[in-house]
FIBA-493796 format. One line per 3 residues: their letters; for each residue x, y, z of N, C-alpha, C. Coordinates in steps of 0.001 Angstrom, whole numbers, always signed. Last residue first. Layout:
<atoms>
a> X:Y:Z:X:Y:Z:X:Y:Z ~ ...
</atoms>
This chain:
<atoms>
pra> -139121:+19416:-2654:-140504:+18882:-2565:-141078:+18656:-3930 ~ -135692:+18289:-2727:-136700:+19272:-3095:-138080:+18623:-2985 ~ -133502:+17594:-173:-134463:+17099:-1182:-135486:+18181:-1474
sps> -130118:+18897:+77:-131540:+18849:+549:-132465:+18404:-569 ~ -127098:+17044:+122:-128004:+18008:-549:-129436:+17841:-106 ~ -125194:+16850:+3125:-125924:+16162:+2005:-126890:+17137:+1351
srp> -122043:+18182:+3915:-123532:+18284:+4054:-124202:+17639:+2839 ~ -119193:+16602:+5226:-119877:+17127:+4046:-121398:+17134:+4280 ~ -117429:+17650:+8111:-118324:+16703:+7435:-119061:+17365:+6299
rsp> -114026:+18763:+7975:-115429:+19087:+8187:-116315:+18058:+7462 ~ -111173:+17309:+9602:-111925:+17614:+8367:-113412:+17868:+8697 ~ -108703:+18688:+11748:-109922:+17867:+11571:-110689:+18311:+10339
ttr> -105255:+18579:+11149:-106423:+19490:+11083:-107682:+18655:+10844 ~ -102577:+17668:+13302:-103536:+17298:+12242:-104732:+18247:+12296 ~ -99061:+17830:+14026:-100377:+18467:+14153:-101258:+18073:+12957
vrp> -96890:+15732:+15555:-97439:+16081:+14238:-98851:+16634:+14424 ~ -93987:+16219:+17642:-95440:+16051:+17481:-95897:+16518:+16097 ~ -90808:+14471:+17729:-91581:+15683:+17365:-93064:+15353:+17163
spr> -89806:+12719:+20653:-90065:+12709:+19215:-90942:+13902:+18857 ~ -87363:+14007:+23070:-88718:+13563:+22649:-88872:+13638:+21143 ~ -84173:+12734:+24032:-84816:+13774:+23243:-86199:+13290:+22784
vra> -82723:+10776:+25317:-83817:+11413:+26056:-84560:+12476:+25238 ~ -80736:+9989:+23459:-81720:+9023:+23949:-82909:+9706:+24599 ~ -79114:+12245:+23006:-79888:+11702:+21890:-80973:+10750:+22372
srr> -77920:+12600:+25473:-78836:+13636:+24984:-79699:+13120:+23844 ~ -76279:+10378:+25510:-77376:+10503:+26478:-78397:+11544:+26018 ~ -74450:+11020:+23436:-75315:+9836:+23343:-76519:+9951:+24276
vrg> -73219:+13362:+24434:-73960:+13427:+23176:-74924:+12245:+23061 ~ -71988:+12400:+26688:-73041:+13405:+26837:-73879:+13492:+25570 ~ -70086:+10686:+25502:-71135:+10155:+26374:-72282:+11119:+26548
rra> -68446:+12535:+24152:-69234:+11590:+23371:-70373:+10979:+24200 ~ -67359:+13780:+26390:-68188:+14544:+25457:-69059:+13619:+24615 ~ -65900:+11714:+27530:-66983:+12345:+28282:-67906:+13128:+27355
rvl> -63990:+11216:+25509:-64978:+10197:+25862:-66174:+10809:+26611 ~ -62569:+13637:+25570:-63264:+13229:+24346:-64341:+12202:+24654 ~ -61550:+13566:+28175:-62448:+14650:+27777:-63239:+14286:+26523
lvg> -59912:+11291:+28042:-61059:+11320:+28947:-62053:+12410:+28560 ~ -57979:+12186:+26179:-58826:+11031:+25861:-60079:+11024:+26729 ~ -56818:+14340:+27619:-57493:+14575:+26356:-58427:+13445:+25972
taa> -55706:+12946:+29779:-56760:+13940:+30018:-57534:+14230:+28740 ~ -53788:+11448:+28411:-54883:+10774:+29107:-56037:+11735:+29374 ~ -52118:+13515:+27462:-52797:+12640:+26507:-53992:+11941:+27162
gav> -51256:+14617:+29910:-52009:+15431:+28961:-52783:+14590:+27960 ~ -49904:+12413:+30977:-51046:+12977:+31685:-51901:+13834:+30749 ~ -47887:+12120:+29044:-48846:+11034:+29264:-50097:+11570:+29958
fvl> -46571:+14610:+29338:-47163:+14237:+28050:-48226:+13157:+28224 ~ -45738:+14469:+31982:-46630:+15549:+31581:-47327:+15205:+30267 ~ -44040:+12256:+31791:-45235:+12186:+32638:-46243:+13263:+32264
aav> -42087:+13302:+30052:-42872:+12137:+29646:-44158:+12031:+30469 ~ -41082:+15396:+31625:-41709:+15696:+30339:-42583:+14537:+29871 ~ -40027:+13912:+33720:-41118:+14845:+33983:-41847:+15178:+32689
lwp> -38065:+12528:+32281:-39097:+11781:+32998:-40296:+12672:+33275 ~ -36468:+14604:+31282:-37186:+13726:+30366:-38318:+12972:+31062 ~ -36744:+17828:+32901:-36228:+16464:+32824:-37096:+15588:+31930
lal> -36378:+20901:+31541:-37440:+19993:+31936:-36926:+18563:+31800 ~ -35660:+24059:+30921:-35058:+22929:+31625:-36168:+22054:+32179 ~ -35800:+25739:+27984:-36648:+25196:+29030:-35968:+23978:+29632
fsa> -34045:+28712:+26994:-34253:+27266:+26943:-35083:+26838:+28144 ~ -33160:+31531:+24912:-33852:+30917:+26047:-33908:+29407:+25868 ~ -30883:+34215:+24145:-31575:+32967:+23799:-32203:+32417:+25066
sas> -29189:+37102:+22803:-30001:+36415:+23813:-30620:+35152:+23240 ~ -26359:+39272:+22620:-27238:+38303:+21968:-27947:+37522:+23064 ~ -24750:+42492:+22273:-25336:+41400:+23053:-26175:+40496:+22155
qrt> -21859:+44674:+22230:-22962:+44007:+21555:-23443:+42833:+22411 ~ -19827:+47499:+22049:-20529:+46583:+22960:-21739:+46006:+22232 ~ -16935:+49621:+21828:-17957:+48784:+21204:-18535:+47815:+22225
gpa> -14926:+51039:+23130:-15583:+51656:+21992:-16670:+50835:+21342 ~ -13131:+48334:+24258:-13187:+49801:+24263:-13794:+50350:+22976 ~ -15562:+45671:+24093:-14179:+46127:+24000:-14248:+47645:+24003
sat> -17797:+42949:+24739:-17445:+44366:+24757:-15941:+44529:+24608 ~ -20658:+40930:+24631:-19252:+41079:+24258:-18927:+42562:+24167 ~ -22945:+39094:+26398:-22548:+40453:+26072:-21050:+40504:+25815
ltv> -25683:+37018:+26333:-24228:+37038:+26146:-23839:+38430:+25667 ~ -28246:+35750:+28282:-27763:+36920:+27561:-26244:+36897:+27541 ~ -30935:+33509:+28634:-29485:+33676:+28615:-29128:+34883:+27764
dar> -33437:+32476:+30646:-33160:+33459:+29611:-31680:+33819:+29696 ~ -34854:+29361:+31476:-33728:+30269:+31602:-33635:+31183:+30387 ~ -37104:+27766:+33465:-36982:+28395:+32155:-35939:+29482:+32260
dlq> -36607:+24625:+35155:-36734:+26083:+35120:-36784:+26521:+33657 ~ -35017:+22235:+36399:-36455:+22477:+36234:-36692:+23977:+36314 ~ -32317:+22284:+36477:-32941:+21056:+36018:-34445:+21207:+35813
pag> -29784:+24725:+35599:-31031:+24317:+36251:-31612:+23052:+35626 ~ -26277:+23791:+35639:-27425:+24446:+35011:-28718:+23949:+35646 ~ -23825:+22881:+36516:-24842:+23230:+37499:-26002:+23994:+36916
swt> -21711:+24437:+34118:-21952:+23346:+35060:-22958:+23799:+36113 ~ -21507:+25360:+31050:-22189:+25863:+32249:-22530:+24664:+33118 ~ -18901:+25908:+28808:-19678:+24916:+29554:-20226:+25547:+30825
etl> -18698:+27512:+25670:-18531:+27617:+27127:-19448:+26603:+27805 ~ -17118:+28034:+22586:-18046:+27234:+23379:-17683:+27359:+24850 ~ -16893:+29949:+19535:-16449:+29598:+20878:-17542:+28842:+21618
rvr> -15619:+30750:+16514:-16751:+30044:+17116:-16279:+29482:+18443 ~ -14563:+33897:+15249:-14256:+32641:+15911:-15546:+32072:+16491 ~ -13447:+36028:+12623:-14525:+35512:+13461:-14095:+34180:+14046
qgp> -11853:+39060:+11470:-11822:+37654:+11855:-13026:+37292:+12719 ~ -11635:+41762:+10941:-12245:+40907:+9939:-12332:+39441:+10298 ~ -8759:+42189:+12999:-9804:+42781:+12150:-10305:+41804:+11091
llq> -8400:+39701:+15640:-7870:+40522:+14560:-8992:+41070:+13681 ~ -8377:+39603:+18955:-9280:+39285:+17853:-8954:+40245:+16716 ~ -6559:+38566:+21424:-6358:+39409:+20249:-7265:+38904:+19138
spv> -7419:+36826:+23308:-6966:+38131:+23785:-6708:+39101:+22647 ~ -10330:+34832:+22949:-9023:+35262:+22423:-8666:+36657:+22894 ~ -11632:+33280:+25832:-11867:+34280:+24798:-10508:+34732:+24273
rsl> -12370:+31787:+28238:-11862:+31188:+26999:-12197:+32080:+25804 ~ -13641:+33125:+30313:-12182:+33170:+30244:-11626:+32647:+28924 ~ -16447:+35241:+30937:-15873:+34054:+30333:-14366:+34225:+30151
erd> -17861:+36305:+33949:-17080:+36697:+32777:-16369:+35459:+32233 ~ -21242:+35623:+35116:-19790:+35502:+35166:-19156:+35988:+33863 ~ -23952:+34479:+36429:-23444:+35806:+36140:-21918:+35755:+36259
llt> -26942:+32588:+36693:-25519:+32639:+36336:-25151:+34070:+36006 ~ -29464:+32962:+37780:-28933:+31603:+37687:-27430:+31596:+37435 ~ -31556:+35062:+39513:-30242:+34975:+38892:-29734:+33531:+38948
rgf> -35016:+35383:+38716:-34005:+34818:+39621:-32675:+34637:+38888 ~ -37213:+36343:+37329:-35997:+37140:+37374:-34909:+36617:+38278 ~ -39269:+34504:+37227:-39429:+35625:+38161:-38129:+36417:+38329
lgr> -37092:+31892:+36175:-38440:+32400:+36364:-38451:+33481:+37440 ~ -33701:+33052:+35626:-34756:+32059:+35643:-36121:+32702:+35781 ~ -31061:+34284:+33640:-32120:+34576:+34597:-33196:+33509:+34464
arl> -27626:+34587:+33071:-28826:+33765:+32894:-29807:+34092:+34010 ~ -24844:+35911:+31326:-25851:+36058:+32374:-27054:+35196:+32042 ~ -21519:+36363:+30583:-22639:+35437:+30418:-23570:+35584:+31607
evk> -19353:+38485:+28818:-20079:+38203:+30056:-21299:+37342:+29751 ~ -16209:+38985:+27443:-17520:+38386:+27224:-18126:+38017:+28567 ~ -14034:+41284:+25988:-14501:+40693:+27237:-15922:+40195:+27004
pdl> -11430:+41414:+23473:-12836:+41407:+23918:-13017:+40783:+25296 ~ -9323:+43316:+22226:-9184:+42393:+23357:-10564:+42281:+24000 ~ -8821:+43818:+18701:-9585:+43988:+19928:-9203:+42926:+20957
tvn> -7363:+45727:+16103:-7329:+44509:+16914:-7995:+44766:+18253 ~ -9477:+47529:+13817:-8394:+47480:+14799:-8506:+46181:+15593 ~ -11694:+47763:+12215:-10383:+47731:+11550:-9217:+47800:+12518
gtn> -14592:+45639:+12862:-13916:+46919:+12716:-12577:+46774:+12023 ~ -15708:+43252:+13446:-16185:+43895:+12230:-15547:+45265:+12006 ~ -14879:+40359:+14755:-14353:+41717:+14748:-14735:+42349:+13416
rlt> -17119:+38120:+16331:-16522:+38647:+15097:-16066:+40081:+15286 ~ -18071:+35069:+17668:-17536:+36385:+17991:-16796:+36896:+16753 ~ -20744:+32915:+18183:-19757:+33411:+17226:-19381:+34834:+17597
ysv> -21342:+30280:+20610:-21602:+31582:+20002:-20471:+31943:+19050 ~ -22785:+28012:+22921:-21950:+28231:+21735:-22335:+29557:+21088 ~ -22953:+26508:+25934:-23273:+27783:+25297:-22289:+28005:+24149
tat> -24325:+23767:+27387:-23238:+24174:+26499:-23673:+25415:+25734 ~ -25033:+22798:+30707:-25482:+23458:+29480:-24247:+23879:+28683 ~ -25777:+20090:+32973:-24868:+21036:+32326:-25527:+21631:+31084
sag> -26415:+18529:+36015:-27003:+19118:+34823:-26038:+20155:+34267 ~ -25697:+15421:+37675:-25452:+16834:+37403:-26105:+17256:+36098 ~ -27940:+13232:+39580:-26897:+13557:+38618:-26806:+15039:+38364
lgp> -30835:+13320:+40481:-29963:+12150:+40385:-28933:+12385:+39294 ~ -32385:+15602:+40253:-31630:+15394:+41480:-30692:+14216:+41449 ~ -34819:+14146:+38113:-34281:+15343:+38766:-33571:+14993:+40068
vlp> -33872:+11607:+35927:-34644:+11895:+37134:-34041:+13120:+37813 ~ -32088:+11886:+33821:-33456:+11461:+33561:-34376:+11816:+34716 ~ -29992:+14878:+33906:-30327:+13476:+34207:-31793:+13169:+33929
qhh> -29187:+16960:+31005:-29570:+16761:+32396:-29974:+15308:+32625 ~ -28100:+19452:+28890:-27947:+18032:+29206:-28238:+17842:+30698 ~ -28658:+21694:+26274:-28899:+21379:+27677:-28851:+19870:+27882
gih> -27161:+24148:+24297:-27466:+22730:+24403:-27556:+22335:+25870 ~ -27788:+27100:+22700:-27643:+26491:+24026:-28062:+25028:+23939 ~ -26327:+29560:+20637:-27042:+28286:+20736:-26743:+27668:+22090
lhg> -26059:+32439:+18779:-26049:+31901:+20139:-26916:+30646:+20197 ~ -25310:+34001:+16573:-25443:+32545:+16440:-25330:+31870:+17808 ~ -23117:+36661:+17851:-24336:+36088:+17302:-24288:+34583:+17243
vsl> -21610:+39786:+18194:-21774:+38455:+18774:-23107:+37909:+18282 ~ -19177:+42118:+17038:-20514:+41542:+16967:-20495:+40150:+17586 ~ -17507:+45248:+17209:-17556:+43839:+17616:-18992:+43353:+17496
apl> -15198:+47716:+16353:-16560:+47201:+16199:-16541:+45694:+16420 ~ -13339:+50645:+16167:-13533:+49384:+16908:-14985:+48933:+16803 ~ -11836:+52241:+13692:-13200:+51919:+14085:-13219:+50593:+14834
tpg> -9824:+55026:+12766:-9935:+53684:+13345:-11361:+53473:+13861 ~ -8572:+56846:+9992:-9631:+56630:+10985:-9653:+55182:+11470 ~ -4941:+56586:+9736:-6260:+56933:+9236:-7296:+56672:+10306
svr> -2090:+54498:+9119:-2713:+55689:+9691:-4031:+55999:+8986 ~ -1822:+51122:+9769:-1843:+52140:+8717:-2649:+53317:+9234 ~ +149:+49177:+11773:-1023:+50054:+11764:-844:+51106:+10678
lyv> +1275:+45895:+12238:+1341:+47102:+11406:+35:+47869:+11529 ~ +2985:+43700:+13864:+1782:+44481:+14120:+1922:+45813:+13392 ~ +4261:+40607:+13295:+4324:+41986:+12801:+2974:+42641:+13073
rag> +6056:+37988:+14989:+4834:+38729:+14690:+5126:+40151:+14228 ~ +8100:+35635:+13561:+8106:+36820:+14433:+6919:+37694:+14044 ~ +7696:+32090:+13380:+7471:+33427:+12851:+7530:+34506:+13910
var> +8812:+28953:+12284:+8729:+29898:+13393:+8592:+31293:+12805 ~ +7954:+25630:+11277:+8247:+27028:+10976:+8098:+27853:+12240 ~ +8215:+22349:+9929:+8175:+23260:+11068:+8577:+24661:+10630
qvg> +6303:+19771:+8466:+7248:+20863:+8293:+7093:+21814:+9467 ~ +5686:+16362:+8418:+5575:+17598:+9191:+6685:+18551:+8779 ~ +3679:+13668:+7286:+4831:+14529:+7102:+4631:+15859:+7775
lal> +2705:+10606:+8286:+2366:+12010:+8468:+3633:+12825:+8335 ~ +1543:+7611:+6701:+2603:+8422:+7290:+2177:+9880:+7323 ~ +63:+4855:+6852:-443:+6227:+6750:+548:+7134:+7465
sgs> +1694:+2668:+7295:+1023:+2768:+6009:+449:+4159:+5771 ~ +4754:+3746:+8980:+3453:+3097:+8879:+2824:+3332:+7519 ~ +6222:+6871:+10153:+6288:+5489:+9696:+4882:+4909:+9656
grd> +6804:+10279:+9053:+6548:+9251:+10049:+6674:+7871:+9438 ~ +9143:+12703:+8000:+8131:+11703:+7667:+8021:+10674:+8775 ~ +9707:+16006:+7870:+9923:+14870:+8760:+8805:+13874:+8525
vre> +10921:+17835:+5278:+9711:+17176:+5759:+10105:+15987:+6612 ~ +12480:+21030:+5008:+12585:+19579:+5132:+11294:+19019:+5726 ~ +12193:+23737:+5196:+11492:+23063:+4110:+11658:+21544:+4127
dla> +11524:+25706:+7785:+12424:+24598:+7452:+11699:+23740:+6427 ~ +10904:+29119:+7618:+10363:+27788:+7394:+11479:+26810:+7063 ~ +10342:+31944:+9271:+11483:+31114:+8873:+10999:+29674:+8831
via> +8400:+34844:+8636:+8451:+33424:+8946:+9742:+32804:+8437 ~ +6987:+37602:+9961:+8138:+37205:+9144:+8487:+35791:+9571 ~ +3461:+38349:+9982:+4658:+37767:+10575:+5741:+37624:+9514
gph> +622:+40439:+10820:+1284:+39419:+10011:+2482:+38861:+10736 ~ -2130:+42791:+10809:-1158:+41911:+11474:-583:+40879:+10510 ~ -3047:+45759:+10437:-2777:+44722:+9442:-1718:+43791:+10037
dgp> -5375:+48199:+11593:-4366:+47182:+11873:-4291:+46137:+10766 ~ -6001:+51263:+9738:-6223:+50296:+10803:-5097:+49286:+10904 ~ -7046:+52046:+6351:-6474:+52379:+7664:-6800:+51304:+8682
eag> -6195:+50310:+3346:-7207:+50691:+4324:-6555:+51023:+5655 ~ -4198:+51594:+718:-4324:+50689:+1867:-5372:+51208:+2853 ~ -3608:+52904:-1652:-5008:+52687:-1304:-5222:+51777:-119
epv> -793:+52903:-1766:-1520:+54163:-1625:-2961:+53940:-1159 ~ +747:+50235:+193:+210:+50844:-1029:-605:+52096:-735 ~ +3691:+50100:+1986:+2241:+50214:+2141:+1676:+50878:+889
rlt> +6320:+47968:+2012:+5768:+49104:+1263:+4254:+49079:+1366 ~ +8931:+46943:+3853:+7472:+46891:+3847:+6955:+48151:+3185 ~ +11800:+44948:+3695:+11162:+46211:+3335:+9666:+46015:+3282
fpv> +14397:+43547:+5768:+13188:+43438:+4951:+12583:+44827:+4761 ~ +17584:+41946:+6460:+16690:+43110:+6344:+15422:+42761:+5557 ~ +18663:+39516:+8723:+18200:+39723:+7352:+17294:+40955:+7322
tvt> +21225:+37981:+10541:+20305:+39103:+10454:+19963:+39377:+8994 ~ +21817:+34940:+12165:+21923:+35698:+10920:+20844:+36776:+10921 ~ +23683:+33298:+14638:+22512:+34118:+14315:+22792:+34909:+13051
rhg> +24661:+29943:+15670:+24919:+31287:+15155:+23601:+31987:+14864 ~ +24622:+27211:+16151:+24837:+28132:+17279:+25221:+29531:+16804 ~ +25516:+26391:+12840:+25141:+25950:+14175:+25542:+26946:+15251
pvt> +24620:+28876:+10313:+25504:+27870:+10926:+25051:+27522:+12338 ~ +21912:+29203:+8221:+22444:+29693:+9496:+23335:+28605:+10086 ~ +21004:+30257:+5090:+21599:+29147:+5833:+22281:+29721:+7069
vrs> +18029:+31381:+3537:+19220:+31714:+4310:+19689:+30469:+5052 ~ +15982:+32699:+987:+16537:+31535:+1671:+17833:+31939:+2362 ~ +15328:+35255:+238:+14227:+34293:+367:+14679:+33004:+1044
kav> +16476:+38240:+1542:+16880:+36909:+1099:+15709:+35954:+1299 ~ +14949:+40484:+2210:+16097:+40652:+1309:+16582:+39317:+764 ~ +11391:+40199:+2054:+12633:+39921:+2769:+13789:+39963:+1781
raw> +8765:+42415:+1840:+9702:+41611:+1063:+11005:+41465:+1846 ~ +5326:+43151:+2388:+6675:+42989:+2925:+7506:+42076:+2031 ~ +2837:+43073:+1098:+3554:+44346:+1165:+5005:+44195:+1618
vgv> +1831:+40518:+1333:+2066:+41066:-2:+2981:+42277:+65 ~ +1654:+40049:+4058:+2215:+39001:+3212:+2506:+39457:+1794 ~ +269:+42275:+4991:+1709:+42184:+5228:+2353:+41141:+4323
glm> -2323:+41521:+2948:-1735:+42617:+3702:-225:+42509:+3785 ~ -3111:+39260:+1540:-3755:+40532:+1218:-3074:+41725:+1875 ~ -2432:+36038:+121:-2081:+37119:+1036:-2735:+38416:+570
rer> -3464:+32687:-67:-3547:+34037:-617:-3260:+35070:+462 ~ -1138:+29993:+505:-2389:+30708:+733:-2310:+32127:+191 ~ +1320:+28882:+281:+371:+28589:-785:-946:+29342:-634
ltr> +2699:+29547:+2596:+3148:+30107:+1329:+2111:+29947:+224 ~ +168:+30094:+5154:+1280:+29377:+4542:+1618:+30008:+3197 ~ -605:+32647:+7585:-859:+31909:+6361:+400:+31179:+5883
vaf> -567:+32268:+11190:-242:+32961:+9945:-452:+32034:+8757 ~ -2329:+32898:+14319:-1682:+32026:+13343:-1421:+32815:+12076 ~ -3483:+33072:+17568:-2789:+33835:+16531:-2053:+32853:+15619
ggd> -6635:+31468:+18421:-5212:+31723:+18564:-4629:+32463:+17366 ~ -9306:+30741:+18479:-8988:+32142:+18261:-7525:+32475:+18420 ~ -9843:+28075:+18629:-9772:+28806:+19895:-9417:+30280:+19726
rat> -10588:+27255:+15953:-10801:+26413:+17133:-10836:+27215:+18422 ~ -9895:+29005:+13958:-11318:+28798:+14223:-11548:+28051:+15518 ~ -7317:+31408:+14567:-7729:+30042:+14316:-9194:+29863:+14707
nya> -6986:+34525:+12997:-7367:+33801:+14218:-7811:+32393:+13847 ~ -4061:+35522:+11081:-5491:+35300:+11251:-5728:+34610:+12586 ~ -1666:+37351:+9088:-2079:+36641:+10300:-3596:+36498:+10325
daa> +373:+36974:+6126:-745:+37576:+6859:-1084:+36720:+8071 ~ +3974:+36892:+5851:+2654:+36261:+5799:+1637:+37098:+6547 ~ +7144:+36693:+4197:+6175:+37447:+5006:+4798:+36843:+4805
ylr> +9844:+34291:+4440:+8762:+34963:+3735:+7891:+35721:+4724 ~ +12565:+32110:+3961:+12047:+33298:+4645:+10953:+33931:+3804 ~ +13517:+28903:+4530:+12822:+29739:+3560:+12209:+30893:+4338
ftl> +16694:+27896:+5822:+15303:+28295:+5996:+14809:+29049:+4768 ~ +18952:+25467:+6935:+18552:+26339:+5842:+17056:+26614:+5944 ~ +21435:+25023:+9413:+20033:+24888:+9034:+19727:+25894:+7943
pgg> +24344:+23234:+10603:+23708:+24318:+9838:+22261:+23984:+9491 ~ +24414:+21870:+14006:+24681:+21855:+12574:+23975:+22973:+11861 ~ +23579:+22168:+16637:+25009:+22124:+16353:+25359:+22162:+14885
tkn> +20906:+24650:+17144:+21443:+23296:+16992:+22935:+23357:+16675 ~ +19868:+27138:+17071:+20247:+26622:+18387:+20818:+25210:+18326 ~ +20068:+29914:+15117:+20146:+28457:+15052:+20659:+27940:+16392
qva> +18029:+32727:+14672:+19061:+32102:+15512:+18942:+30581:+15429 ~ +17475:+35477:+12798:+17188:+34045:+12825:+18340:+33366:+13545 ~ +16067:+38708:+12938:+17172:+37827:+13324:+16684:+36389:+13367
vkd> +15209:+41333:+10729:+14783:+40174:+11493:+16006:+39288:+11748 ~ +14782:+44856:+10357:+15632:+43670:+10272:+15093:+42573:+11181 ~ +13206:+47312:+8171:+13543:+46760:+9482:+14407:+45517:+9272
tvt> +11493:+50072:+6634:+12524:+49038:+6611:+12833:+48598:+8027 ~ +8643:+51218:+4887:+9288:+51008:+6178:+10322:+49896:+6023 ~ +7100:+53622:+2852:+7935:+52427:+2903:+8667:+52377:+4239
qgp> +3731:+54829:+2140:+5027:+54924:+2816:+5744:+53579:+2805 ~ +1176:+54566:+1132:+2224:+54992:+219:+3609:+55052:+829 ~ -394:+55449:+4166:-542:+54857:+2834:+493:+55433:+1872
das> +2023:+55495:+6858:+962:+56137:+6082:+783:+55376:+4774 ~ +2669:+53251:+9598:+3015:+53874:+8329:+1785:+54532:+7732 ~ +4251:+51422:+12181:+3167:+52312:+11766:+3610:+53038:+10506
lyf> +4970:+48394:+13927:+5240:+49330:+12856:+4010:+50178:+12578 ~ +6491:+46295:+15925:+5409:+47258:+16031:+5709:+48380:+15041 ~ +7433:+43054:+16055:+7563:+44229:+15209:+6317:+45087:+15383
ypr> +8013:+42006:+19478:+7431:+41850:+18154:+7794:+43078:+17328 ~ +9722:+42608:+21632:+9132:+41267:+21553:+8567:+40978:+20172 ~ +12843:+44219:+21399:+11419:+44256:+21030:+10858:+42837:+20997
aai> +15230:+45898:+23496:+14795:+44744:+22721:+13289:+44819:+22484 ~ +15799:+49467:+23136:+15588:+48228:+23895:+15240:+47105:+22929 ~ +17047:+51542:+21565:+16492:+51799:+22891:+16396:+50519:+23703
ksa> +17890:+50695:+19150:+18878:+51395:+19967:+18385:+51612:+21386 ~ +16390:+47394:+18891:+16577:+48791:+18512:+17632:+49432:+19406 ~ +17182:+44082:+17941:+16978:+45073:+18990:+17235:+46487:+18466
vpy> +15403:+42480:+15385:+16696:+42976:+15843:+16455:+44107:+16826 ~ +12725:+40280:+16244:+13197:+41559:+15701:+14586:+41889:+16240 ~ +13211:+36684:+15720:+12827:+37835:+16530:+13332:+39120:+15878
vsw> +13116:+33215:+15945:+13011:+34355:+15039:+12526:+35543:+15856 ~ +14997:+30193:+16537:+14105:+31268:+16970:+14197:+32417:+15977 ~ +15308:+26605:+16598:+15650:+27926:+16108:+14606:+28932:+16571
sgn> +14719:+24559:+18424:+15799:+24382:+17461:+16231:+25705:+16837 ~ +12688:+25558:+20059:+13725:+24729:+20652:+14915:+24512:+19745 ~ +11075:+27366:+18838:+10590:+25988:+18893:+11620:+25026:+19455
daa> +10052:+30769:+19331:+11066:+29727:+19460:+10427:+28353:+19469 ~ +10139:+34217:+19151:+9338:+33035:+18863:+10324:+31886:+18689 ~ +11936:+35979:+21749:+11806:+35430:+20405:+10762:+34334:+20339
hap> +12520:+38130:+23532:+11266:+37370:+23625:+10964:+36693:+22289 ~ +15132:+38901:+23048:+14043:+39771:+22592:+12697:+39064:+22606 ~ +16295:+35610:+23447:+16594:+37004:+23086:+15405:+37740:+22499
taq> +13741:+33943:+25466:+14942:+33922:+24655:+15195:+35335:+24190 ~ +11308:+32881:+26858:+12358:+33690:+27465:+13672:+33502:+26722 ~ +8993:+32980:+24032:+9518:+32417:+25266:+10651:+33307:+25764
wal> +5956:+33501:+22174:+7324:+33846:+22549:+7690:+33249:+23881 ~ +4296:+31729:+19635:+4322:+32135:+21042:+5761:+32432:+21441 ~ +4375:+30711:+17124:+4392:+32159:+17248:+4360:+32642:+18693
mlg> +5156:+28356:+15080:+5325:+28570:+16509:+5485:+30062:+16763 ~ +3338:+26752:+12878:+3942:+28066:+13045:+3976:+28409:+14520 ~ +3563:+23890:+11137:+3325:+24399:+12485:+4058:+25706:+12680
lll> +2095:+22405:+8559:+2968:+23540:+8813:+2653:+24087:+10189 ~ +2038:+19172:+7199:+1550:+20080:+8239:+2571:+21176:+8445 ~ +1150:+17058:+4690:+2066:+18128:+5065:+1406:+19039:+6080
vyl> +989:+13607:+4475:+238:+14834:+4729:+1198:+15880:+5253 ~ +1332:+10876:+2397:+2039:+11869:+3190:+1208:+13145:+3287 ~ +708:+7572:+2271:+60:+8853:+2056:+704:+9862:+2990
krm> +2235:+4876:+631:+2162:+5745:+1797:+1547:+7083:+1408 ~ +564:+2169:-911:+1361:+3379:-984:+1173:+4226:+262 ~ +843:-1204:+0:+0:+0:+0:+873:+1247:+0
</atoms>
């Protein structure tokens, strides 16, 4: 059986305690060259439409042998799973930093335990939209590590230094929350087991600046009783412009017999949006009993009505027929 090789590109963009807080995977790291003032964790750049910016990126080899990398600029996006910061691969379409930035060398070989510095140029086009345009300068090891077995998995590794570019002009923070869905799971018999609810929703950045959203979840029961009131923690700290993520939150201890009105409120400086949904917490056993009782009551009512109709038909008197008495005919008188 032929082996099927799947190519995975892992972009390690989280920084660790290495020079200038470099993005690092243990074998090599990528980071901005330190400025005259201090080391930089990321590239923080600002430019006007039509302006050109130059900078330098450092690639450090932490292994004993030489490593060759493909260098390129890429656009950033939020992953659909958890909203993490990720960048596009070489084969994906670029619209921002991935098109505007050009590295001086597309390939570079770094000797073991050495660092190579490579300049790059970022040209912002005249018609560039104002706001944030995140991306990264990526060092990709083009070698493929192949696994074993009939279904082998090939892996390419890459490390990228984040680029936070802001194009000057009007900024608009805007956030939307929607597609709120609540899934309720509870025991068959009330009180015999835990009840949970799964709250799923879509969070979208509809503005042109990166947002750090806060999401609050509130639930009210019958008569306005507070069931839940908390700030959610599994929210991306950087929601990039134009990006949307589908998030899920588990509500442990959800009501087992109640009607809950749930409100989800997402906010960031300059923007605030809410979405609402309701659900009925009714155990299956109780629901079944209510259904059976309702069905039985309906059958009894139908039978009782039919019985009343039959009894009414039996006691109803027959209609009387009126007759008009006929007059006796007079016999003709005899003439004399």
